[in-house]
C-alpha positions as CSV (number, residue, x, y, z in Angstrom):
1,M,58.8,-12.9,17.0
2,I,58.5,-16.3,15.3
3,S,61.1,-18.9,16.1
4,S,62.8,-20.7,13.2
5,H,63.1,-23.7,15.4
6,S,60.4,-26.3,15.1
7,E,59.9,-29.6,16.8
8,P,60.7,-32.7,14.7
9,I,57.8,-34.6,13.4
10,P,57.6,-38.2,14.7
11,F,58.5,-40.7,12.0
12,E,55.2,-42.5,11.9
13,L,53.3,-39.2,11.5
14,A,55.6,-38.1,8.7
15,R,55.2,-41.6,7.1
16,R,51.4,-41.3,7.3
17,R,51.4,-37.8,5.8
18,V,53.6,-39.0,2.9
19,Y,51.4,-42.0,2.2
20,M,48.3,-39.8,2.4
21,A,49.8,-37.3,-0.1
22,L,50.8,-40.2,-2.5
23,F,47.4,-41.9,-2.2
24,T,45.5,-38.7,-2.8
25,A,47.6,-37.8,-5.8
26,L,47.2,-41.3,-7.2
27,A,43.4,-41.2,-6.6
28,I,43.2,-37.9,-8.4
29,V,45.2,-39.3,-11.4
30,M,42.9,-42.4,-11.4
31,H,39.8,-40.3,-11.2
32,V,40.9,-38.0,-14.0
33,G,42.1,-40.9,-16.2
34,E,38.8,-42.8,-15.8
35,G,36.9,-39.5,-16.5
36,M,38.7,-39.2,-19.8
37,L,37.8,-42.8,-20.9
38,P,34.6,-43.4,-22.9
39,S,31.8,-44.8,-20.8
40,P,29.6,-47.7,-21.9
41,S,26.6,-45.8,-20.7
42,P,26.0,-42.6,-18.7
43,W,27.1,-42.9,-15.1
44,F,28.7,-46.3,-15.6
45,R,32.2,-46.1,-14.3
46,F,34.2,-48.6,-12.3
47,G,35.3,-46.0,-9.8
48,V,38.8,-47.3,-9.6
49,A,39.9,-44.4,-7.4
50,N,37.7,-45.8,-4.7
51,I,40.3,-48.6,-4.3
52,L,42.4,-46.0,-2.6
53,A,39.5,-44.7,-0.5
54,V,39.0,-48.2,0.9
55,T,42.7,-48.7,1.4
56,V,43.0,-45.4,3.3
57,L,39.9,-46.3,5.4
58,F,41.5,-49.5,6.6
59,L,45.0,-48.1,7.0
60,F,44.3,-44.6,8.5
61,G,40.6,-44.5,9.4
62,P,37.5,-42.7,8.3
63,G,38.7,-39.1,8.6
64,A,41.5,-39.9,6.1
65,A,39.1,-41.6,3.7
66,W,36.8,-38.5,3.8
67,R,39.7,-36.2,3.1
68,L,41.0,-38.3,0.3
69,T,37.6,-38.7,-1.4
70,L,36.5,-35.1,-1.1
71,T,39.9,-33.8,-2.3
72,R,39.8,-36.3,-5.2
73,I,36.3,-35.2,-6.3
74,G,37.1,-31.4,-6.0
75,V,40.6,-31.5,-7.7
76,G,39.4,-34.0,-10.3
77,A,36.5,-31.8,-11.2
78,L,38.9,-28.8,-11.5
79,I,41.3,-30.6,-13.8
80,L,38.5,-32.0,-16.0
81,G,36.7,-28.6,-16.1
82,K,33.6,-30.0,-14.5
83,L,33.5,-28.0,-11.3
84,L,29.9,-27.1,-10.4
85,T,28.5,-29.0,-13.3
86,P,25.8,-31.7,-12.9
87,G,28.5,-34.3,-13.2
88,F,30.4,-32.7,-10.3
89,F,27.2,-32.8,-8.1
90,L,26.5,-36.4,-9.2
91,S,30.1,-37.4,-8.2
92,L,29.9,-35.4,-4.9
93,G,26.5,-36.8,-4.0
94,G,27.5,-40.3,-4.7
95,G,30.9,-39.9,-3.0
96,V,29.3,-38.5,0.2
97,A,26.5,-41.2,0.3
98,G,29.1,-43.9,-0.4
99,L,31.4,-42.7,2.3
100,V,28.6,-42.4,4.8
101,L,27.7,-46.1,4.3
102,M,31.2,-47.3,4.0
103,T,32.6,-45.5,7.1
104,S,29.4,-46.4,9.1
105,G,29.8,-50.0,8.2
106,W,33.5,-50.0,9.0
107,K,32.8,-48.4,12.4
108,V,29.9,-50.6,13.4
109,L,30.9,-53.9,11.8
110,R,34.6,-53.7,11.9
111,R,35.1,-57.2,13.2
112,W,33.0,-58.7,10.5
113,I,33.6,-56.5,7.5
114,G,36.7,-56.3,5.4
115,P,37.7,-54.2,2.4
116,I,35.3,-56.1,0.0
117,G,32.3,-55.6,2.3
118,A,33.1,-51.9,2.9
119,S,33.6,-51.3,-0.8
120,A,30.3,-53.0,-1.6
121,L,28.6,-50.8,1.0
122,G,30.2,-47.8,-0.5
123,A,29.2,-48.8,-4.0
124,V,25.5,-49.1,-2.9
125,G,25.7,-45.8,-1.2
126,H,27.3,-44.2,-4.2
127,A,24.7,-45.5,-6.5
128,A,21.8,-44.4,-4.3
129,G,23.4,-40.9,-3.8
130,Q,23.9,-40.4,-7.5
131,F,20.3,-41.4,-8.2
132,M,19.0,-39.0,-5.6
133,V,21.1,-36.2,-6.9
134,A,20.0,-37.0,-10.5
135,W,16.4,-37.0,-9.3
136,A,16.8,-33.7,-7.5
137,I,18.6,-31.7,-10.2
138,L,18.4,-33.5,-13.6
139,V,15.6,-36.0,-14.3
140,R,12.3,-35.7,-12.5
141,H,10.8,-38.8,-14.2
142,E,9.7,-42.1,-12.7
143,G,11.5,-43.9,-15.4
144,L,14.8,-43.0,-13.8
145,W,14.1,-45.4,-10.9
146,Q,13.6,-48.2,-13.4
147,L,17.3,-48.0,-14.2
148,F,18.3,-48.2,-10.5
149,P,18.3,-52.0,-10.1
150,F,20.6,-52.4,-13.2
151,Y,22.9,-49.6,-12.0
152,L,22.9,-51.1,-8.5
153,L,24.0,-54.5,-9.8
154,F,26.8,-52.9,-11.8
155,A,27.8,-50.8,-8.8
156,L,27.9,-53.9,-6.6
157,L,30.1,-55.8,-9.0
158,S,32.5,-52.9,-9.4
159,G,32.4,-52.4,-5.6
160,V,33.4,-56.0,-5.0
161,F,36.2,-55.8,-7.6
162,N,37.5,-52.5,-6.1
163,G,37.3,-54.0,-2.6
164,W,39.2,-57.1,-3.7
165,C,41.9,-54.8,-5.2
166,A,42.0,-52.7,-2.0
167,A,42.4,-55.9,0.1
168,W,45.3,-57.0,-2.0
169,F,46.9,-53.6,-1.8
170,I,46.5,-53.4,1.9
171,G,48.1,-56.8,2.3
172,Y,50.9,-55.8,0.1
173,L,51.6,-52.6,2.1
174,Q,51.4,-54.4,5.4
175,Q,53.8,-57.1,4.2
176,R,56.2,-54.5,2.9
177,K,56.0,-52.6,6.3
178,R,56.8,-55.9,8.1
179,K,59.9,-56.4,5.9
180,E,61.1,-52.8,6.6
181,A,60.8,-53.3,10.4
């Protein structure tokens, strides 16, 4: 027989779950919204949903950042009708490669790296991951790699901007938490 009595969830754990749910929902909305906007060129997106991945990395750790990003990519693709399309695999490949670099940098260089540095690492990984997926499933032409330096520059600029936004957001949340205490 299953008991209807359950142990209360500690406040901090409940708070973390609520924040993760809100951040994940917001990341999905940002991902879908950005996906609906016209792009200046194929693959060029600012990746504003990654602001929340960086925020979650610094507030809750790498596991939470992985869960948020993979959920955002999957649910966003479902909403946009792009699940299992080349665009989905580009997003997934870039997201995984970006997270590998970002979380590795965060773990190894935590004393010296902040949200801007982690976001820049993630942007470089994302760009490299997308180009590797594009090479593997879409464009087997050497000319693809001639675009990489330009794409990488754009990715770095947007990564730095997203990192700056994440740093501001983290500071805001920490200040708000101190006021509540």
